[in-house]
C-alpha positions in Angstrom: 3.2 -21.3 -2.3 2.7 -17.6 -3.1 4.1 -18.3 -6.5 1.3 -21.1 -7.0 -1.2 -18.6 -5.7 -0.3 -16.2 -8.3 -0.3 -18.7 -11.3 -3.5 -21.0 -10.1 -5.2 -19.1 -7.8 -5.6 -15.7 -9.3 -8.3 -14.7 -6.8 -6.9 -16.1 -3.5 -5.9 -13.4 -1.1 -2.8 -13.9 1.1 -1.6 -12.0 4.0 2.0 -12.2 5.2 3.3 -11.8 8.8 6.9 -12.1 10.0 7.8 -13.3 13.3 11.3 -13.0 14.8 12.0 -9.5 13.3 14.3 -6.9 14.7 11.6 -4.5 14.2 8.2 -4.4 15.3 5.4 -3.2 12.6 1.9 -4.4 13.4 -1.5 -2.6 14.5 -2.1 -4.7 17.6 1.2 -3.5 19.3 -0.5 0.2 19.5 -4.1 -1.2 20.4 -3.2 -3.9 23.0 0.3 -4.0 23.5 2.8 -6.9 23.3 3.6 -8.7 20.0 7.0 -7.3 19.6 9.4 -8.5 16.9 6.4 -9.1 14.5 6.0 -7.2 11.4 3.1 -7.1 8.8 4.7 -7.5 5.4 1.6 -7.5 3.7 -2.2 -7.1 4.4 -4.7 -9.5 3.1 -5.0 -8.8 -0.6 -4.7 -10.8 -3.7 -1.1 -12.2 -4.6 0.8 -10.1 -7.2 4.2 -10.0 -8.5 5.5 -7.4 -6.1 4.7 -9.7 -3.1 6.7 -12.7 -4.8 9.6 -10.2 -5.3 9.5 -8.9 -1.6 9.5 -12.6 -0.3 12.2 -13.6 -2.4 14.5 -10.5 -0.9 13.7 -11.3 2.6 16.7 -12.0 4.6 16.8 -14.6 7.1 15.9 -13.5 10.5 18.4 -12.6 13.5 16.3 -11.9 16.5 14.9 -14.6 18.8 
């Protein structure tokens, strides 16, 4: 889907949030608590080649 956005939707914006990660990296954890094992890979912005590469390198999750 991200590749299609890069080619056909040059101005579409996408954010990527990962669930079930071993680490916790999101702003809401500090603000309201909770949201463990959730990491923001990319905040909402126009899709670029760096995002495609980052998505391709993602390992499968191991945490519940």
